[in-house]
C-alpha positions in Angstrom: -0.1 -0.1 0.1 1.6 3.4 -1.1 2.1 5.9 1.8 -0.4 8.5 2.7 0.3 11.8 1.1 0.4 14.6 3.7 -0.9 18.1 2.5 1.9 20.8 3.0 0.4 23.9 4.1 0.7 26.7 1.5 1.7 29.1 4.3 4.8 27.7 6.1 8.0 28.7 7.6 9.8 29.5 4.5 7.0 32.3 3.3 6.9 33.2 7.0 10.8 34.2 7.0 10.6 35.8 3.5 7.5 38.0 4.7 9.1 39.0 7.9 12.8 39.6 6.1 11.0 42.2 3.7 9.3 44.0 6.8 12.7 44.1 8.8 14.3 45.5 5.8 11.9 48.2 5.5 11.8 49.2 9.3 11.6 53.1 8.3 7.9 52.4 7.8 5.0 50.6 10.0 4.0 47.7 8.1 1.3 45.1 8.7 0.7 42.1 6.6 -2.2 39.5 7.2 -2.4 36.6 4.8 -5.2 33.9 5.1 -5.5 30.6 3.1 -9.4 30.4 2.6 -8.9 26.1 2.8 -8.0 26.5 6.5 -8.9 30.0 7.5 -5.8 30.5 9.7 -4.8 34.1 9.9 -1.0 34.5 9.5 0.1 38.0 10.9 3.3 39.8 10.4 5.0 42.9 11.5 2.6 45.5 13.2 -0.6 44.1 14.4 -2.1 46.9 16.1 -4.6 49.1 14.5 -4.0 51.6 11.5 -6.1 54.5 10.4 -8.0 51.9 7.7 -8.5 54.8 5.4 -10.8 53.5 2.4 -10.3 50.0 3.0 -13.0 50.4 5.5 -15.4 51.2 2.8 -15.9 47.2 2.4 -17.1 47.0 5.9 -19.7 50.0 5.2 -20.7 48.4 2.1 -21.2 44.9 3.8 -23.1 46.8 6.5 -25.6 48.4 4.2 -26.1 45.1 2.0 -27.0 43.4 5.4 -29.6 46.0 6.2 -31.0 45.2 2.7 -31.0 41.4 3.4 -32.8 42.0 6.6 -35.5 43.9 5.2 -34.2 47.3 6.7 -33.1 49.2 3.4 -33.1 48.7 -0.1 -30.6 49.1 -3.0 -33.2 51.0 -5.1 -33.9 53.8 -2.1 -32.9 57.2 -3.1 -29.6 58.5 -2.0 -27.5 61.5 -2.8 -29.1 62.2 -6.3 -28.9 58.4 -7.4 -29.5 55.3 -5.4 -28.1 53.5 -2.6 -26.9 50.6 -4.9 -25.2 53.4 -7.2 -23.5 55.0 -4.2 -22.1 51.7 -3.0 -20.5 50.8 -6.4 -19.2 54.5 -6.5 -17.9 54.2 -3.1 -15.9 51.0 -3.7 -15.1 50.9 -7.5 -14.2 54.5 -7.5 -13.3 55.1 -3.9 -15.7 58.2 -3.7 -15.7 59.6 -0.2 -19.1 61.5 -0.9 -20.8 58.1 -1.3 -18.9 56.8 1.7 -20.5 59.3 3.7 -23.9 58.9 2.5 -23.7 55.4 2.9 -22.3 55.7 6.6 -25.0 57.9 7.4 -27.7 55.3 6.1 -26.1 52.8 8.3 -25.6 54.7 11.4 -22.7 54.9 13.7 -24.3 52.4 16.2 -25.3 50.3 12.8 -21.8 50.0 11.7 -20.1 49.4 15.2 -22.7 46.6 16.1 -22.4 45.0 12.3 -18.7 44.8 12.9 -19.0 43.4 16.6 -21.2 40.6 15.0 -18.3 39.4 12.7 -15.9 39.8 15.9 -14.3 43.5 14.8 -14.0 46.3 17.1 -14.7 49.1 14.9 -15.7 53.2 15.3 -16.1 55.0 12.1 -15.1 58.2 13.8 -11.7 57.2 14.1 -11.7 54.4 11.5 -9.2 52.0 12.9 -8.5 48.5 11.8 -5.7 46.0 12.2 -4.7 44.1 9.0 -6.1 41.1 10.5 -9.5 42.4 11.1 -9.5 43.6 7.5 -8.4 40.2 6.5 -11.2 38.5 8.4 -13.8 40.9 6.6 -12.2 39.7 2.9 -12.5 36.2 4.4 -16.0 36.1 5.4 -17.0 37.9 2.3 -15.4 35.8 -0.3 -16.5 32.6 1.4 -20.3 33.8 1.5 -20.7 34.1 5.4 -21.3 37.7 4.8 -23.9 38.4 2.3 -26.2 36.3 0.0 -24.6 35.0 -3.2 -26.2 37.9 -5.3 -24.5 40.5 -3.1 -21.3 38.9 -2.6 -20.9 38.8 -6.4 -21.7 42.1 -6.8 -19.6 43.6 -4.1 -16.7 41.4 -5.6 -17.3 42.8 -8.9 -16.8 46.3 -7.8 -13.3 45.2 -6.3 -12.0 44.8 -9.7 -11.1 47.7 -12.3 -10.9 50.1 -9.6 -9.7 53.5 -10.1 -6.3 52.6 -8.3 -4.9 49.6 -9.7 -1.2 50.4 -9.0 -0.4 48.3 -5.6 -1.2 44.8 -5.3 -2.6 44.1 -8.9 0.4 45.0 -11.1 2.7 42.6 -9.1 0.3 39.8 -9.5 1.3 37.0 -12.1 -1.1 36.5 -15.0 -3.9 33.9 -14.4 -4.3 35.0 -10.6 -7.5 37.0 -10.2 -7.6 39.8 -7.9 -10.4 41.4 -5.7 -8.8 44.4 -3.9 -9.9 47.9 -2.0 -6.9 50.2 -1.6 -6.6 52.8 1.2 -4.9 56.0 0.7 -4.6 58.8 3.3 -1.8 61.0 4.2 0.7 58.6 5.7 -1.4 55.6 5.3 -1.1 53.3 2.1 -2.9 50.1 2.3 -4.1 47.5 -0.2 -6.3 44.5 0.8 -7.0 41.7 -1.5 -8.4 38.4 -2.4 -6.1 36.4 -4.7 -7.8 33.3 -6.6 -6.6 30.8 -9.0 -7.8 27.2 -9.9 -10.2 27.0 -7.1 -7.6 28.1 -4.4 -8.0 31.5 -2.6 -5.9 33.6 -0.3 -6.6 37.0 1.5 -3.7 39.1 1.5 -3.5 42.3 3.2 -0.9 44.9 3.5 -1.2 48.1 5.7 1.5 50.7 5.7 2.0 54.2 7.6 4.9 56.5 6.7 5.5 60.2 6.4 2.8 61.4 3.9 2.5 61.4 0.2 6.1 62.0 -0.4 7.2 58.5 0.3 4.3 56.6 -1.6 6.7 55.4 -4.0 9.0 53.5 -1.6 5.8 52.0 -0.1 4.2 50.9 -3.2 7.4 49.2 -4.1 7.3 47.4 -0.7 3.8 46.3 -1.3 4.7 45.1 -4.6 7.7 43.1 -3.4 5.4 41.5 -0.8 2.9 40.8 -3.5 5.3 38.9 -5.6 6.9 36.9 -2.8 3.5 35.8 -1.5 2.3 34.8 -5.0 5.4 33.2 -6.0 5.0 30.9 -2.9 1.1 30.2 -3.2 0.5 30.1 -6.7 
């Protein structure tokens, strides 16, 4: 009888060391990385695991909270909002990262509403300060992609808005051909982030990079760090 084949985890010590090495080599910046293999759901964290200003990555949480209101009969995507509809505002908020749309959606959900919604998925969140860890963002994307946040139609719709966005210059250019990318970036003063789900041949991984530096002047170096991390991760996982 042949020996049983033992599955080797996709995220192992070698990749851990590579990610940690990149973070250590760029200690001038605060870097927080979280990685999840959706086949087992284990969160692997590297670098700073405290909260960052989440910037626009938190728009995924706001969108999910509004969709949840729709699914529980308390709101509608067709409801008039800001000169169009709530559904149109969600698309603008996510795909174009429109901050006016974000404000409208947050008002519709309410401060207590989004705090309670975040708590229901294990996240402590207050939109007045907009702080998340990379692991909390990773968990949000994990639950979204696996269909645990929203119904299939809303899941597919929100994921579709996370492609062909107005800022495809962080994780997406460093991903090899054939790997699908769903992502939401964040850019605010010293904060430059990208949060993604990477997919190929039925395998999916959540990959989140949060960075904090001086201001817009060092976006170039931090973009290169995000892309180096992306190339390292995708080379190991795909």
